[in-house]
C-alpha positions, 0 to 999 in steps of 0.5 A, a space after each residue: 729196825 727203822 731209825 724212830 725218826 724214819 717211822 711211818 707214824 710221822 705220816 701222821 697229820 696230828 702227830 706230825 704237827 705235834 712231833 714239829 711243835 716239840 722240836 722247836 721248843 726243844 730247841 728254845 729250852 736246850 739253850 736255856 740250862 747255860 744260859 740262865 746259869 752263866 747269866 745269873 752268874 755274870 749278873 751276881 757271882 752269886 751260887 746262892 742268887 743262881 740257886 734263887 732263881 731255880 727254885 722260883 722257877 721249880 717251886 710253883 711247877 710242884 705246887 701246882 702240878 696235881 692241878 695240871 694234872 685234872 685239867 688235863 684229865 677235864 679238858 682238852 690237852 690240846 688247848 691247855 698245851 697252848 696255853 701253856 706254850 703262850 705263857 711261856 713264850 712271854 716269860 722268857 722274851 721277857 727275860 729276854 729283853 731284862 738281859 738285853 737291857 744291859 741292867 737286869 733285875 735279879 727278882 724281875 727274872 725271878 718272877 718270869 721264871 716263877 711264871 714260866 714254871 707255874 705254866 709248866 705245871 699245866 703244860 707237862 701233863 698233857 703230852 701223853 694225853 696229846 700222844 694216845 690221841 694222835 698215835 695208834 697204841 702199836 706206834 706209841 713206842 716209836 713215837 716216845 722213841 722219836 720225841 726222846 731222840 729228838 729231845 736229846 739232839 736239840 739238846 746236842 746243839 743247844 749248849 753250842 748254840 748257847 754258847 755261840 749266843 753267849 760268848 757274841 751277843 749275850 745270854 738274853 739271845 737265848 731266851 728271845 730265841 726260846 719265847 720264839 720258839 714256843 710261839 711258833 709251837 702254840 700256832 702249831 698246836 692250834 692246827 692239831 686236831 685231837 679226840 677227847 676221853 670223855 671223863 666223869 667230872 667230879 669234885 677237885 679232891 675225888 679226881 686227886 685221890 683218883 690218880 692217887 691211888 693209880 700210883 700207889 697200887 702199882 709198887 713198881 711205880 711208886 718205888 722207882 719214883 722214889 729213885 728218880 727224885 733222888 736223881 733230880 735232886 743230885 741233878 740240883 746239886 750239880 746245876 747249882 755248884 757245877 757252874 762255879 766250879 767248872 768257872 774256878 777250877 776246871 778251865 772257864 765257862 768253856 768248860 761248862 759248855 763242854 760238859 753240858 755238851 757231853 750230856 747232851 751227845 749222852 743223851 741222844 745216844 741213850 734215847 737212840 738205844 732205848 728205840 733199838 734195845 729190847 732188854 727183858 727187864 727194861 725198867 730195871 737195866 734203865 734204874 741201874 742206868 741212873 745209879 752212874 749219875 753218881 760218877 760225875 759228882 764224885 769226880 766232881 767233889 775229887 777235883 778230878 780233870 775235866 776231860 773226866 768229868 766231862 766223860 762220866 757226864 755223858 756217860 751219866 745222861 746216856 742213863 737218862 736217855 735210854 729211861 725216858 722212852 721205856 718209862 713212857 711207852 709202859 705209863 701209856 700202855 698201862 694207866 687208864 686214858 681217863 686218868 693219864 694226865 693226873 698220874 703223869 702230874 704226881 710222876 713229875 711231882 714225885 720225880 722232881 720233889 727233891 730238885 728245891 732241897 738239892 738247889 736250897 741245900 747245895 749252897 748251905 752246905 757248900 759254904 759250911 764244909 766246902 762244895 766236895 761235902 753235898 758233891 759226895 753226899 749227893 753222888 751216895 744218895 743218888 747211887 744207893 736209890 736208883 741202884 736199890 730198886 733192883 731189890 724191889 720184886 715188882 721192879 726186876 719183873 717190869 717191862 714185861 710186854 712193852 717190846 711185844 715179848 708178853 700180852 699187855 693188859 692195857 685194854 682191860 685197864 682202860 675199860 676199867 672204871 676203877 683202878 687196877 688192884 696191885 696184885 693185878 697190875 702189869 708188871 712192867 715199870 716206866 722210868 722217869 725224867 728230871 
């Protein structure tokens, strides 16, 4: 099988513009996690301050995601994505200017990240409609795999670039780079031309209810989202406590950058595998792969040597890299086009719902019982929730037809004005993202 990056779909002008824009913005985004964590720790020395900033970005994103889904279905997804890119460009440039000034204000950074999080709530549901509007259905698996490879590939170079910027000119330039990447992405989106699915404009409440019905009528969907929420809650615990543990107990800032780098490599390898592997039960395999995130959490809690934590984090992120294309392709194959953005918004909302809780509880629990306690708890939660999806019959049978081993029922779903009842929903499952 050819590499996703060499697939003929890249000769599609509209997808090529989308692909280039996403690639450039992902390069900028890849340096932000390390830059933000270390910038806030440098400025305040407090994990609670870091949790505050991360929470300010996450909470408005979660609150506005359902509205973002409605907007993505009602209006031109390309124009919505372009507008949100411009907002995120401004917010990241502002944070960069704050850090480069030498006297950053924490509340200024928090407000800017809040604006970026709000824009993300409207941007995230637009990607599936943009793909379905630019790529023929027989090429969508390759399109999602190609975007997954780029997402992972930029993540590989992101921590290295972040480390270079942080250790030489400072973290402010990482945010300047991210802002510039959003500006270029907006320019490329302006050149795209995509057809738009016409849907009946009803009340906001009716639109939200229809999207929610699509989610809850498929047991493989909502049960997997519970596992994804547990994964993201555990990821928030690691993101909050991990930098300080690495800096003070595992060798310094360079160790944390190496951990992130290993995760990026694992993410890339998992994405490449997703483009080539043909498991009989892809969603079940992907959900079980998510359970490996318990490994780095447990090793950090046990004060394991840095090399063990680095390797474990790489393995854990390989599971995430595999599941992303599986999930996205299946959703695009089974959800009616007219509600795709709304379903995607609920997907993100439920998947990330536990992250603010992790940000808040991790430092509180660490202060009360030490950092090992929340890390052990998070490891047990993610292992149980992700592996536990194997007990759901819908999850065990999900994914047949995604790789051509069984007929898909998507055409009927697209034409139907009503959601499919649970018993007639195709028995395949996607897997979510942090």
